[in-house]
N, C-alpha and C positions, 0 to 999 in steps of 0.2 A: 131110360130110367128118369123119373121126374126129379127135379132139384127142389121141388116144393117139400115142406116139412111133413113128417108123419107123426100123428098123435096116437098114443097108446093109453088106453084106460084099463087099468088092472083092478079087478073087483073080486070081492069075496063071494064064492059060491055058497058056502055054508050059511052066510047071512042073507042070502037071496037078494043080492044087490044088482042082479042083471038088469032089471027094468030101470033102475036109477042110472046105471052105466049107459044103457041104450038111449035113454032120454038125453043124457049129456052129449052123447055122440051125435044125436039128431040135431041138437041145438048148435053144436060146433059146425056140422056139415051144412046146415041151412044158412049160417052166418058167414062161413069161410069156404064155400064150395069151390071158389076159384083160387084159393090161397093154400089149400092143403092137398097133399098127395093122397092121404088116407086117414081114417080114424079106425083103429083096431081095438076090439074088445078082447081082453085077456082074462079068462077065468082063473081064479086062484083059490086054493083050498087051505091056505095057511092061517086064515082067520082074521077078520076085521079089516082087510086091506081095501083101500080105495085110493089109488094113485093115478095121477095123470102126468104123462111125459110128452114132451115134444122133442123128438130125437132122443138124446141122452139127458136132456135137461128136465129135472123134476119141476113141474108146474104146481102140483097140489098133492099133498099127502094128508089123508085123514088122520093118520097116526101123529103127525106133527102138529096139525091144526086143531085136533080134537073135535072136529065137526066135518060135515059135508060142505062142499062149496055151493054157493049160489051160482046159477048160470051166468049172471052178470059178472061175477068175479073171474070165472074161468074165461069168459069171452074177452074180458079186458086183458087178462094175462096172456092169452093166446095172441090177441091183436098186437100187444107190445112186442112179441117175438116175431110174428110172421108178417105183420103189416103195420109197423110203427107209424104213428101219426094218423092212421085211418080213423074217421069219425064213425062211432057206433050208434049215432043218433040218440034216442032217449036213454040208452044204457049209460051213456057218459054224463047224463044230466045229474 
């Protein structure tokens, strides 16, 4: 079993946010392909949910932030947990 972190993206099926969740997963996998064990999409029908976790740590909650994350924000938050100090190039500018 890998000791690399696992990311979970829970999204609302009723709101049709699968494409948004898949896009975010693709962004994370392309940036952190060697740092993450997996990115899992979790469909949820409770309404309006869009949460991103690394392990048990909540990285983003649409309910708490009242908006969707920008890829830059999530990449920086994930980097700070899985690869602190790593330069993300133009994203950090």
